[in-house]
Structures are given as structure tokens and as C-alpha cells.
C-alpha positions as CSV (number, residue, x, y, z in Angstrom):
1,A,-105.3,-123.8,6.1
2,V,-108.4,-124.4,4.1
3,I,-111.2,-122.0,5.0
4,G,-114.7,-123.2,5.8
5,R,-116.7,-124.9,8.5
6,Y,-114.9,-127.3,10.9
7,R,-116.2,-129.8,13.5
8,L,-114.3,-129.7,16.8
9,S,-114.2,-132.7,19.0
10,V,-112.0,-134.0,21.8
11,Q,-110.9,-137.6,22.2
12,S,-110.1,-138.9,25.7
13,T,-109.0,-142.3,27.0
14,A,-110.3,-143.7,30.4
15,S,-109.6,-147.2,31.7
16,G,-108.1,-148.1,28.3
17,S,-111.1,-147.2,26.2
18,P,-111.2,-144.1,24.0
19,S,-114.3,-141.8,23.8
20,T,-115.0,-138.8,21.6
21,A,-117.0,-135.8,22.7
22,K,-118.2,-133.2,20.2
23,L,-117.4,-129.6,21.2
24,G,-119.2,-127.8,18.4
25,T,-118.3,-126.3,15.0
26,F,-116.4,-123.2,13.9
27,V,-115.7,-121.4,10.7
28,L,-112.1,-120.7,9.7
29,L,-111.7,-117.5,7.6
30,F,-108.8,-115.6,6.1
31,N,-107.0,-113.2,8.5
32,P,-105.7,-110.0,7.0
33,W,-104.3,-108.9,10.4
34,S,-101.9,-111.9,10.4
35,S,-98.6,-111.5,8.8
36,G,-98.5,-115.1,7.8
37,D,-101.7,-115.0,5.8
38,D,-101.7,-114.6,2.0
39,V,-104.2,-111.7,2.5
40,F,-102.1,-109.9,5.1
41,M,-102.7,-106.1,4.9
42,P,-100.2,-104.0,6.9
43,S,-102.5,-101.0,7.4
44,K,-105.1,-101.5,10.1
45,A,-107.2,-98.6,8.7
46,E,-107.3,-100.4,5.4
47,C,-108.3,-103.7,7.1
48,E,-111.1,-101.8,8.8
49,E,-112.3,-100.4,5.5
50,Y,-111.9,-103.4,3.2
51,V,-112.9,-106.2,5.5
52,L,-115.0,-104.8,8.4
53,E,-116.9,-101.9,6.8
54,E,-120.4,-102.8,5.8
55,F,-121.2,-99.6,3.9
56,G,-119.8,-98.6,0.6
57,I,-120.0,-96.0,-2.1
58,I,-120.2,-96.9,-5.8
59,F,-119.4,-94.3,-8.5
60,A,-121.3,-94.0,-11.7
61,G,-122.3,-91.5,-14.4
62,T,-119.8,-90.3,-17.0
63,K,-116.2,-89.1,-16.8
64,N,-117.4,-85.5,-17.2
65,H,-120.2,-85.9,-14.6
66,I,-119.4,-88.4,-11.9
67,S,-122.2,-89.4,-9.5
68,S,-122.3,-91.8,-6.6
69,F,-124.7,-93.9,-4.5
70,G,-124.5,-95.8,-1.3
71,W,-124.5,-99.6,-0.9
72,N,-125.2,-101.8,2.1
73,F,-122.7,-104.7,1.8
74,G,-124.0,-106.1,5.1
75,Q,-121.4,-108.9,5.1
76,F,-121.9,-109.6,8.9
77,Q,-125.7,-109.5,8.9
78,G,-127.9,-112.5,9.7
79,D,-126.9,-115.7,7.9
80,I,-124.7,-114.1,5.2
81,L,-121.7,-116.2,6.2
82,D,-123.7,-119.4,5.7
83,I,-124.8,-118.2,2.3
84,C,-121.2,-117.4,1.3
85,L,-120.1,-120.9,2.3
86,S,-123.1,-122.3,0.2
87,I,-121.8,-120.3,-2.8
88,M,-118.5,-122.2,-2.7
89,D,-120.2,-125.6,-2.5
90,R,-122.4,-124.8,-5.5
91,S,-119.6,-123.8,-7.9
92,L,-118.8,-125.8,-11.1
93,Y,-115.4,-126.4,-9.6
94,Y,-116.8,-128.1,-6.5
95,R,-119.4,-130.1,-8.5
96,Q,-116.7,-131.4,-10.9
97,D,-114.1,-132.3,-8.3
98,P,-115.1,-131.7,-4.7
99,V,-111.8,-133.0,-3.1
100,T,-109.6,-130.8,-5.3
101,D,-111.8,-127.8,-5.0
102,V,-111.9,-127.9,-1.2
103,S,-108.1,-128.6,-1.0
104,H,-107.5,-125.2,-2.9
105,R,-109.7,-123.1,-0.5
106,H,-106.6,-121.9,1.3
107,D,-105.7,-119.9,-1.8
108,P,-107.4,-116.5,-2.2
109,R,-106.3,-116.5,-5.9
110,Y,-108.2,-119.7,-6.5
111,L,-111.3,-118.6,-4.5
112,G,-111.4,-115.2,-6.1
113,R,-111.6,-116.8,-9.5
114,V,-114.2,-119.3,-8.4
115,L,-116.4,-116.7,-6.8
116,S,-116.1,-114.3,-9.8
117,S,-117.9,-117.1,-11.8
118,M,-120.4,-117.9,-9.1
119,V,-121.7,-114.4,-8.5
120,N,-123.1,-114.4,-12.0
121,A,-125.6,-117.0,-13.1
122,N,-124.3,-117.7,-16.7
123,D,-122.8,-121.1,-16.3
124,D,-123.5,-122.4,-12.8
125,Q,-126.9,-121.2,-11.5
126,G,-125.0,-118.6,-9.6
127,V,-126.3,-115.7,-7.6
128,V,-127.3,-112.9,-10.0
129,L,-128.7,-113.0,-13.5
130,G,-127.5,-110.2,-15.7
131,N,-129.9,-108.1,-17.9
132,W,-128.9,-105.2,-20.1
133,S,-132.0,-105.2,-22.3
134,G,-133.7,-102.1,-20.7
135,T,-136.8,-104.2,-19.8
136,Y,-136.9,-106.1,-16.5
137,E,-140.1,-108.1,-16.4
138,G,-140.0,-111.0,-14.0
139,G,-137.4,-109.4,-11.7
140,K,-136.1,-106.1,-10.3
141,N,-134.6,-103.3,-12.3
142,P,-130.8,-103.4,-11.4
143,T,-130.9,-99.7,-10.4
144,S,-133.4,-100.5,-7.6
145,W,-131.1,-102.6,-5.4
146,T,-129.5,-100.8,-2.4
147,G,-127.7,-103.7,-0.8
148,S,-126.3,-107.2,-1.2
149,G,-128.2,-108.8,1.7
150,E,-131.6,-108.9,0.0
151,I,-130.0,-110.4,-3.1
152,L,-128.2,-113.2,-1.2
153,Q,-131.2,-113.9,0.9
154,N,-133.4,-114.1,-2.1
155,W,-130.9,-116.6,-3.7
156,K,-131.1,-118.8,-0.7
157,K,-134.9,-118.6,-0.2
158,S,-135.6,-119.5,-3.8
159,G,-133.7,-122.8,-3.5
160,F,-130.5,-121.2,-5.0
161,K,-132.1,-119.9,-8.2
162,P,-130.5,-116.9,-9.8
163,V,-131.8,-113.5,-8.6
164,R,-133.2,-111.3,-11.4
165,Y,-131.6,-108.9,-12.4
166,G,-128.1,-107.4,-12.1
167,Q,-125.7,-105.1,-14.0
168,C,-122.0,-104.5,-13.4
169,W,-122.2,-102.6,-10.0
170,V,-124.6,-105.3,-8.6
171,F,-122.2,-108.1,-9.5
172,A,-119.2,-106.1,-8.0
173,A,-121.1,-105.2,-4.8
174,V,-122.2,-108.8,-4.2
175,L,-118.7,-110.0,-4.8
176,T,-117.4,-107.4,-2.3
177,T,-119.8,-108.7,0.3
178,V,-118.8,-112.4,-0.2
179,L,-115.1,-111.8,-0.2
180,R,-115.1,-109.4,2.8
181,C,-117.3,-111.9,4.6
182,L,-114.6,-114.6,4.0
183,G,-111.8,-112.2,5.3
184,I,-110.3,-111.2,1.9
185,P,-109.8,-107.3,1.7
186,T,-111.9,-106.1,-1.2
187,R,-113.2,-102.9,-2.7
188,T,-115.3,-101.8,-5.7
189,I,-113.6,-99.9,-8.6
190,T,-115.4,-97.8,-11.2
191,N,-113.7,-97.3,-14.6
192,F,-115.2,-94.5,-16.8
193,S,-115.2,-94.8,-20.6
194,S,-114.6,-98.5,-20.1
195,A,-113.8,-100.6,-23.1
196,H,-115.3,-104.0,-23.8
197,D,-112.7,-105.4,-26.3
198,A,-114.6,-108.5,-27.5
199,D,-112.0,-109.6,-30.1
200,G,-108.9,-109.1,-28.0
201,N,-107.0,-106.7,-30.4
202,L,-106.7,-103.9,-27.8
203,R,-108.9,-101.8,-30.1
204,V,-112.5,-100.8,-29.9
205,D,-114.4,-100.0,-33.1
206,E,-117.5,-97.8,-33.1
207,F,-119.7,-97.3,-36.2
208,Y,-122.0,-94.4,-37.2
209,D,-124.1,-93.7,-40.3
210,A,-124.1,-90.5,-42.3
211,E,-126.9,-89.1,-40.1
212,G,-124.9,-89.5,-36.9
213,N,-126.8,-92.6,-35.6
214,H,-124.7,-95.0,-33.5
215,L,-124.8,-98.4,-35.3
216,E,-124.6,-101.7,-33.4
217,R,-122.0,-103.5,-35.5
218,G,-119.5,-105.9,-34.0
219,A,-119.2,-106.9,-30.4
220,D,-116.9,-104.1,-29.2
221,S,-118.4,-101.4,-27.1
222,V,-117.5,-98.5,-24.7
223,W,-119.5,-98.2,-21.5
224,N,-120.0,-94.9,-19.8
225,F,-118.7,-96.7,-16.7
226,H,-118.0,-100.3,-15.6
227,V,-117.6,-101.5,-12.0
228,W,-115.3,-104.4,-10.9
229,N,-113.4,-105.4,-7.8
230,E,-109.9,-105.3,-6.4
231,S,-108.9,-107.9,-3.8
232,W,-105.7,-107.8,-1.8
233,F,-103.5,-110.9,-1.7
234,T,-100.1,-112.3,-2.6
235,R,-99.4,-113.8,-6.0
236,N,-97.2,-116.8,-5.1
237,D,-97.6,-117.9,-8.8
238,L,-96.2,-114.7,-10.2
239,G,-93.8,-113.3,-7.6
240,P,-93.8,-110.4,-5.1
241,S,-93.8,-107.6,-7.6
242,Y,-97.3,-108.7,-8.8
243,S,-98.8,-109.1,-5.3
244,G,-101.2,-106.5,-3.8
245,W,-104.4,-105.4,-5.5
246,Q,-105.8,-108.0,-7.9
247,V,-108.6,-107.3,-10.4
248,L,-111.7,-109.6,-10.2
249,D,-114.8,-109.1,-12.3
250,A,-118.0,-111.0,-11.8
251,T,-119.9,-109.3,-14.7
252,P,-120.3,-111.9,-17.4
253,Q,-118.7,-110.2,-20.4
254,E,-116.4,-112.8,-22.0
255,E,-115.6,-116.4,-21.2
256,S,-112.3,-117.3,-19.6
257,G,-111.3,-121.0,-19.4
258,G,-114.7,-121.9,-20.9
259,I,-116.9,-120.1,-18.3
260,Y,-117.8,-116.5,-17.4
261,Q,-115.2,-115.5,-14.9
262,C,-112.5,-112.9,-14.8
263,G,-109.3,-112.5,-12.8
264,P,-107.4,-112.3,-10.6
265,A,-105.3,-110.0,-12.8
266,S,-102.5,-108.3,-11.0
267,R,-103.0,-104.6,-11.2
268,N,-99.3,-104.1,-11.4
269,A,-99.1,-106.5,-14.3
270,V,-101.9,-104.5,-16.1
271,K,-100.0,-101.2,-15.6
272,E,-96.7,-102.6,-16.9
273,G,-98.4,-104.3,-20.0
274,E,-97.5,-107.8,-18.8
275,V,-100.5,-109.2,-20.6
276,D,-99.1,-112.7,-20.8
277,L,-99.5,-113.2,-17.0
278,E,-102.5,-115.0,-15.4
279,Y,-105.4,-114.3,-15.3
280,D,-107.3,-112.3,-18.0
281,C,-104.7,-109.5,-18.1
282,P,-105.4,-108.6,-21.8
283,F,-109.1,-108.1,-21.2
284,V,-108.5,-105.8,-18.1
285,F,-105.7,-104.0,-20.0
286,A,-108.1,-103.2,-22.8
287,E,-110.8,-102.0,-20.4
288,V,-108.5,-99.2,-19.2
289,N,-106.3,-98.5,-22.2
290,A,-107.6,-99.8,-25.5
291,D,-107.4,-97.4,-28.5
292,C,-110.8,-96.2,-29.9
293,M,-111.6,-96.0,-33.6
294,Y,-114.7,-94.2,-34.9
295,W,-116.0,-95.3,-38.4
296,N,-118.6,-94.0,-40.8
297,Y,-120.4,-97.1,-42.2
298,D,-122.4,-97.1,-45.5
299,S,-124.8,-100.0,-45.3
300,A,-125.6,-99.7,-49.0
301,T,-122.0,-100.3,-50.1
302,G,-120.6,-102.0,-47.0
303,K,-117.8,-99.4,-47.1
304,K,-116.4,-98.0,-43.8
305,T,-114.3,-94.8,-43.5
306,L,-112.3,-93.8,-40.5
307,I,-113.6,-90.6,-39.0
308,L,-111.4,-90.4,-35.9
309,S,-109.0,-92.4,-33.8
310,K,-108.3,-91.7,-30.1
311,S,-105.7,-93.3,-27.9
312,T,-106.7,-91.2,-24.8
313,E,-110.4,-91.9,-24.6
314,I,-110.6,-95.2,-22.7
315,G,-110.0,-95.6,-18.9
316,A,-110.7,-92.2,-17.2
317,S,-111.1,-91.2,-13.6
318,I,-110.8,-94.7,-12.2
319,S,-112.5,-94.4,-8.8
320,T,-113.0,-96.0,-5.4
321,K,-114.2,-95.0,-2.0
322,A,-111.6,-93.4,0.4
323,V,-110.5,-95.3,3.5
324,G,-112.5,-94.1,6.5
325,R,-114.2,-91.3,4.5
326,D,-117.2,-91.0,2.1
327,D,-115.0,-89.4,-0.6
328,R,-113.8,-90.5,-4.0
329,V,-110.2,-91.5,-4.6
330,D,-108.7,-91.5,-8.1
331,V,-106.6,-94.6,-8.8
332,T,-106.1,-94.2,-12.6
333,R,-102.3,-93.9,-12.2
334,D,-102.3,-97.3,-10.6
335,Y,-103.6,-98.8,-13.8
336,K,-101.6,-96.9,-16.4
337,Y,-98.9,-94.3,-16.8
338,E,-100.0,-90.7,-17.7
339,E,-102.4,-90.9,-20.7
340,G,-100.6,-89.9,-23.9
341,S,-97.1,-90.0,-22.4
342,T,-94.2,-91.8,-24.1
343,K,-94.2,-94.3,-21.3
344,E,-97.9,-95.1,-21.7
345,R,-97.6,-95.5,-25.5
346,D,-94.5,-97.7,-25.0
347,I,-96.4,-100.0,-22.6
348,F,-99.3,-100.1,-25.1
349,K,-96.9,-101.3,-27.9
350,K,-95.4,-103.8,-25.5
351,A,-98.8,-105.3,-24.7
352,R,-99.6,-105.5,-28.4
353,K,-96.3,-107.2,-29.1
354,K,-96.8,-109.8,-26.3
355,L,-100.2,-110.6,-27.8
356,G,-98.7,-111.0,-31.3
357,L,-100.7,-108.1,-32.6
358,E,-97.8,-106.0,-33.8
359,D,-96.6,-108.4,-36.5
360,K,-100.0,-109.7,-37.5
361,F,-101.8,-108.3,-40.5
362,D,-105.2,-107.0,-39.5
363,P,-107.5,-106.3,-42.5
364,T,-109.9,-104.4,-40.2
365,A,-107.3,-102.0,-38.9
366,P,-107.2,-98.4,-40.3
367,T,-104.2,-97.4,-42.4
368,Q,-101.5,-95.1,-41.0
369,E,-102.6,-92.5,-43.5
370,E,-106.2,-92.7,-42.2
371,I,-105.0,-92.4,-38.6
372,E,-102.8,-89.4,-39.4
373,Q,-105.4,-87.4,-41.4
374,K,-105.9,-83.9,-40.0
375,P,-109.4,-82.4,-39.7
376,D,-110.1,-78.9,-41.0
377,I,-112.5,-78.1,-38.1
378,S,-112.9,-79.1,-34.4
379,G,-116.1,-79.4,-32.5
380,K,-117.5,-80.1,-29.1
381,F,-120.7,-80.1,-27.1
382,K,-120.8,-77.9,-24.1
383,V,-123.5,-78.2,-21.3
384,A,-125.3,-74.9,-20.8
385,G,-127.5,-75.3,-17.7
386,S,-128.4,-78.0,-15.3
387,L,-128.4,-81.8,-16.0
388,E,-131.5,-82.9,-14.2
389,V,-134.4,-85.2,-15.0
390,G,-137.6,-83.0,-15.4
391,K,-135.7,-80.0,-16.9
392,D,-134.9,-79.1,-20.4
393,L,-131.5,-80.1,-21.7
394,N,-129.5,-77.1,-23.0
395,L,-126.3,-77.6,-25.0
396,L,-124.0,-75.6,-27.2
397,L,-122.4,-77.1,-30.3
398,V,-119.1,-75.3,-30.7
399,L,-117.4,-75.5,-34.1
400,V,-114.0,-74.0,-34.8
401,N,-112.3,-73.6,-38.3
402,L,-108.7,-74.6,-37.9
403,Q,-107.7,-73.4,-41.3
404,S,-106.7,-70.0,-42.6
405,Y,-109.4,-70.1,-45.3
406,A,-113.2,-70.4,-45.1
407,K,-114.8,-73.8,-44.7
408,T,-118.4,-74.9,-45.3
409,V,-119.8,-77.5,-42.9
410,H,-123.0,-79.6,-43.1
411,V,-124.0,-81.0,-39.7
412,K,-126.4,-83.8,-39.0
413,M,-127.3,-84.1,-35.3
414,T,-129.1,-86.8,-33.3
415,A,-129.9,-87.4,-29.6
416,W,-130.7,-91.0,-28.5
417,S,-131.6,-92.4,-25.1
418,T,-129.2,-95.1,-24.2
419,L,-128.3,-97.6,-21.5
420,Y,-125.2,-96.9,-19.5
421,T,-123.4,-99.3,-21.8
422,R,-124.2,-96.7,-24.6
423,K,-126.5,-99.2,-26.3
424,P,-128.9,-96.9,-28.2
425,V,-132.6,-97.4,-27.2
426,R,-134.8,-94.7,-28.7
427,E,-134.3,-91.6,-30.8
428,I,-135.2,-88.4,-29.0
429,W,-134.3,-85.6,-31.4
430,K,-132.6,-84.8,-34.6
431,D,-131.7,-81.7,-36.5
432,S,-129.3,-80.4,-39.2
433,L,-127.6,-77.2,-40.1
434,S,-125.2,-75.8,-42.6
435,V,-122.6,-73.1,-41.9
436,T,-119.7,-71.4,-43.5
437,L,-116.9,-70.7,-41.0
438,S,-114.5,-67.8,-41.7
439,P,-110.7,-68.5,-41.3
440,K,-110.0,-69.5,-37.6
441,E,-113.6,-68.6,-36.7
442,E,-115.5,-70.2,-33.7
443,K,-119.3,-70.4,-33.8
444,Q,-121.7,-71.6,-31.2
445,F,-125.1,-73.1,-31.9
446,P,-127.6,-73.5,-29.1
447,I,-129.5,-76.8,-28.8
448,K,-132.5,-77.3,-26.6
449,I,-134.1,-80.7,-26.0
450,Q,-137.2,-80.2,-24.0
451,Y,-138.3,-82.5,-21.1
452,N,-141.5,-83.4,-22.9
453,E,-139.3,-84.6,-25.9
454,Y,-137.1,-86.9,-23.8
455,Q,-139.4,-87.9,-20.9
456,Q,-141.0,-90.9,-22.5
457,Q,-137.8,-92.0,-24.3
458,L,-135.4,-91.9,-21.3
459,T,-134.3,-95.2,-19.7
460,T,-133.9,-95.7,-16.0
461,D,-130.1,-95.2,-16.6
462,K,-131.1,-91.5,-17.4
463,T,-128.4,-91.5,-20.2
464,I,-128.5,-89.6,-23.5
465,Q,-125.9,-89.7,-26.3
466,V,-125.8,-86.5,-28.5
467,T,-123.9,-86.9,-31.8
468,A,-123.0,-84.5,-34.6
469,I,-121.5,-85.7,-37.9
470,C,-119.9,-82.8,-39.6
471,H,-119.4,-83.2,-43.3
472,V,-116.7,-80.6,-44.3
473,E,-116.7,-79.7,-48.0
474,D,-113.3,-80.7,-49.5
475,G,-112.2,-82.2,-46.1
476,V,-112.5,-85.1,-43.7
477,Q,-115.6,-85.8,-41.6
478,V,-115.6,-84.8,-38.0
479,L,-117.5,-86.6,-35.2
480,V,-118.6,-84.6,-32.2
481,Q,-120.2,-86.6,-29.4
482,R,-121.3,-86.2,-25.8
483,N,-122.6,-88.8,-23.4
484,I,-124.8,-87.3,-20.8
485,T,-126.2,-88.7,-17.6
486,L,-129.0,-86.7,-16.0
487,D,-129.3,-86.3,-12.2
488,N,-132.4,-87.2,-10.3
489,P,-134.0,-84.5,-8.2
490,A,-132.8,-84.3,-4.6
491,I,-134.2,-86.1,-1.6
492,D,-133.3,-85.2,2.0
493,I,-133.0,-87.3,5.2
494,Q,-133.1,-85.8,8.7
495,V,-132.6,-87.8,12.0
496,L,-134.9,-86.2,14.5
497,G,-133.0,-86.7,17.8
498,E,-130.1,-88.6,19.2
499,A,-129.6,-92.2,18.0
500,K,-128.9,-94.6,20.9
501,V,-128.6,-98.4,21.0
502,N,-132.0,-100.2,21.5
503,K,-133.8,-96.8,21.7
504,E,-136.3,-95.6,19.1
505,V,-135.3,-92.5,17.0
506,D,-137.5,-90.8,14.4
507,V,-136.3,-90.2,10.8
508,E,-137.9,-87.8,8.3
509,V,-137.4,-88.2,4.5
510,V,-138.5,-85.1,2.4
511,F,-139.1,-85.1,-1.4
512,T,-140.5,-82.3,-3.5
513,N,-142.0,-83.0,-6.9
514,P,-140.1,-80.7,-9.2
515,I,-142.2,-81.2,-12.4
516,D,-145.5,-79.6,-13.4
517,T,-147.4,-82.8,-13.4
518,E,-148.6,-85.2,-10.7
519,V,-146.3,-88.2,-9.8
520,M,-147.9,-91.5,-8.7
521,D,-146.9,-95.0,-7.5
522,C,-144.5,-93.4,-5.0
523,V,-142.5,-95.9,-2.9
524,L,-139.8,-95.3,-0.3
525,Q,-137.3,-98.1,0.6
526,V,-135.0,-97.8,3.6
527,E,-132.2,-100.1,4.8
528,G,-129.1,-99.9,6.9
529,S,-126.9,-102.4,8.8
530,D,-127.4,-102.2,12.6
531,L,-130.1,-99.6,12.2
532,L,-133.1,-101.7,11.1
533,T,-133.7,-105.3,10.3
534,G,-134.3,-106.1,6.6
535,I,-135.8,-103.5,4.3
536,L,-138.5,-101.0,5.2
537,E,-140.9,-100.2,2.3
538,L,-143.4,-97.3,2.6
539,R,-146.1,-96.3,0.1
540,I,-146.5,-92.6,-0.4
541,P,-149.7,-90.9,-1.8
542,P,-149.5,-89.2,-5.2
543,L,-147.8,-85.8,-5.3
544,K,-149.1,-82.8,-7.2
545,A,-146.8,-80.4,-9.1
546,S,-144.4,-78.8,-6.6
547,E,-145.9,-80.7,-3.7
548,K,-143.6,-81.7,-0.8
549,S,-143.9,-85.1,0.9
550,S,-142.7,-85.7,4.4
551,T,-142.4,-89.4,5.4
552,K,-141.5,-90.3,9.0
553,F,-140.5,-93.7,10.4
554,K,-138.6,-95.1,13.4
555,L,-135.2,-96.7,13.8
556,I,-134.0,-98.9,16.7
557,P,-130.2,-99.1,16.3
558,S,-128.7,-102.4,17.5
559,E,-125.0,-101.4,17.7
560,A,-123.0,-98.2,18.5
561,G,-120.8,-96.4,16.1
562,P,-121.1,-94.6,12.8
563,K,-123.8,-96.3,10.7
564,H,-125.3,-95.5,7.3
565,L,-129.0,-95.2,6.4
566,L,-129.8,-95.7,2.7
567,V,-133.1,-94.5,1.1
568,N,-134.4,-95.1,-2.4
569,F,-137.5,-93.2,-3.7
570,S,-139.3,-94.2,-6.9
571,C,-142.4,-93.1,-8.7
572,D,-143.8,-93.3,-12.2
573,K,-141.8,-90.3,-13.4
574,F,-138.5,-90.9,-11.5
575,A,-136.7,-94.2,-10.9
576,D,-134.5,-94.8,-8.0
577,I,-133.7,-91.5,-6.4
578,K,-131.0,-92.6,-3.9
579,T,-129.2,-90.9,-1.0
580,F,-127.7,-91.9,2.3
581,K,-127.0,-90.4,5.7
582,M,-124.5,-91.2,8.3
583,V,-126.0,-91.8,11.7
584,N,-123.8,-91.7,14.8
585,V,-125.2,-94.1,17.3
């Protein structure tokens, strides 16, 4: 049956004349507990998590340093259901052909695709406007949101104007709220070292100059992480082996069918390289398994030289929240076979063949000789110390001579602040060194980037890319790179007493200023489904160096059970320090 709002009436006949009485309205939703429904999910625990749970955890950071933050999906709060129904009625699909659109609303495959387009605002005045510029005037920094409810409410209150601004996790979290509200089991997925393959050749090209600066050439990119959704339903169009988890992505990256929408792509199809199956399988396949090419580009001559190719870089530590627990579960093996294995490489070749890439001459591709060239040295950056905003960043550049004869190396190093998409924003530091390495010798070179060097340059994503281009005399160049996400300082929540339904309970939030200068413009935001209504915003006086703030407020829980309280602390030196606490009511 078609989901949506229905009017219920009864018709009766008395003395030969019929009369109709209105009984009211009801909303029909998908039912994952019913074996006859396309979204049927056999596990009750999974139904509880992926439909009924209003709290989630989203993973971020880098593959070497995974972080997480809580999110209040709030799909059963206030008038969220009405707003979700409004989203469907404002889609391009509905406006172009209302009768056909409504007639397809029994199909989760159709609705998932429609809603992936409507959560972004690119074509249809949808819910959230994306912004990856690093400046967010006229709206909210995407890192400042802590829940979907405020976003959906703002969309409705503004007369359905796009809410400013979102990035990938915001789009994914809002889509989770909408789909769970409609009864479709849904979860958020984070892919680390995620490829954006703009030209569809299953290859991502990155360019650097001789100084080690990352150049923005071409539309391909690799993001530190990217967040999308999986929804659970049958694929009657593809067959039972492609049913189960389906990838949907509301982040507007590439057009599909003329508008910014992505999926549903069967996760099983992605793993098996069945990139000819609907919808958008090649794009999702590339996100988790493209090959990566690193080039040196000379702007004076226009010449590019391959520095390095990697087939194991993309799609690492693919993560989602555990069922019934606040833990991370790794689902990488559900997207691809073991990285570097014969099976994984065979699937990659199969995907290229299905896309017609194997037999097509590509003038931009590296030669086999370039790919097989062997470097004389290896290098890596090691972290030596903590990765925390407000502290100096200490690294080691480790160089190893792989040959049995001495090698002289000239190294150019740079550190740039970036966005989480690895878009370079501002140069923080640069240096150079020359060294002769004895046969098989390993040498370590300490690097210190002081807080006062990066403080003004850092974006609210707190990401730094450190690069070393190693020019080896009589040998090939070597690229050494590390993407670093700094942690915010800690913030602590304490519930001061037993939480009971409709009874006040005190909560204390404690933050200590870890730097040797005063922090100002301090704001604490608090939210949590069934713990308080809406968002509580508290202003906190400036904090001197090492000063501790203690902020107390009251909760009045409205429902029993395990609930999650989310807090977000911001000031002029630290943006969006987030944590959450489970409160047993």
C-alpha cells in the first residue's frame, strides 16, 4: 500500500438513504516487523536500532585517528512526521507528476531515491544547503549541529527554504531521521579515505608541485571521510541476491538522472563489482575502491610525472554504530574483498570492464612502466605526542634507504590547514632538508609545528595535511603524506541524582581552558530526545588560562528508558567541542 496520510470514513444506509461519517485521519507507514513488507527486517534488535532509536553516533576524523560524536535523530519528536510527509510533497517528482509519484510511494527503492534528492537543496529547494567553502556567513557552521530536529523545524518555519549549511554527515543524519520516521530501517555509514571520482574512470588523480603543495587540478578528490546511508529493503527490480542494505547518499556530489541524488545502490552489487546495476553503483564502487594516482605537475611546462600509484588507499575502516551499544562496527568487508587480495583486484578489473574502461585508450592514464617504477627510498610521518588543539604538533619524518648504496635526498616539506575534504585552505609551515642516507639506513627527523603557528590558520574541521616531496638524486621522486585531525579538549557531563519521569534532575557540565590565553564568547548548547524540549543554550563568562567552568541546568525527562544527552561547547578558540552522556530514566 502507498504510505502517507489517509482519511477514514464510514458509510451507512438507513431508510434507503446513504450517509457518510468522518472518523478521522491516520498515517500509513512501512512496517519492518511485518514479513510481507518490502522493508521486513528479521532481527527485532536491528528493528529497534534502525527504526526506533532516536540517538546515533557518527564517525569522523581520519583512518589513522577515528573520532565520533553523538547525533539526536529525534524522528518521533513533535511534528517531525508531518514535516517528512511535506518533504515528499515538495519533491521534483511530485511537482512534475503528482499521480505517478504518489502511486510509487509503496516502494522504498523509489522513495529512498526521491528523498536522497530532497534532503539536499541543489535542484528542488530541499532541506539543507551544502557549503564546503570554509566560511559560513548567513547560516550555521555544519559542525555546530547536534540533531536533525532543529534543521527540519527551521526548514518548515522558514516556509520550506533551504537551511544553511550542511556537509556530508548533516545530509546523512537528516536522511536517517526522515527514513526511520517513515518506517524504513536506516543507518549512517562513514567511509574513510573516500574517493570522489568525478569523471567515472575508477581512478582518482591528485597533483602536487615541486614544493609539495597540493594543487587543485581536476574534479577528483579524496576526502578524509564521507558519510552516507544504508537502508534495508528488497530489490524486486534486481533479485533477492541484491536485497538487504542499499546505499543512499543525499550529499550533492554528482548528478544522477539530471538531479543531485544517489542510490539506492545494492551493497552486495558494489562488493561484487556489478556496476551496471541500478542505481549509481559505479560512483559508490569508486568511493570505496578507486585506485589513487599521485602526480607531480609543472605549471611552467604543463608536464605531469607520476610519483606514486596506490590501489589500497581508498575505502578504509568503513564504520557504523553497533546495534544496542555505543560502539563502532567495521563493515569494510561488506563493501569489498580484502584489500590487495587477488579476489579484490579481479573485482576491480571486472568493474572496469563492465564500464568499458579496460579496452578504452585513456591519454591521462599512467603508463605501465610508470606504475611499476620502484623507489630507492621509503618515507612516512609518525606522530610523536598528542594530537590536540592548543598543543604543539610533534611529528617524525622517517626516511629509509632501500638500496645497498648511498642515496642523497632533497626534501621539501609543507603543512597546510585543510577542510575534511582535503581542500587546502592556508599554508601553516614549510621547511626543507638534504640528507645522504647510507646503504639500508633509516633516519628520523623531528618536526615541531607550534600552536601559535597553526592557531590562526586552522579551520573548524581541525585538519592539517603534512607533505614531503623527496627528490632522490638519480632516482624517482617519493611523496610522503599524512592527514591529521586534531582532537578538541575534553568536556565532562555529570548527572547529579537519579533521573525520573516528570521530575527535575540537575546536570553539571565542566570544561577547563587548556591554553595559556583567555577564551571568550563561550556558549553551551544542550539537547536530548525525551530529556528536554528543543535546544537549551547557555552563555558562559570568559575563562582565563587553566580556569575551570562549571555550568548547571535542570532536566525534566518525559519518558522512561535509556536516553542520551548531547552537549556542544564553543568559544573563540575552540569550535564545537561535543560529547554525550547516557541517562537512565
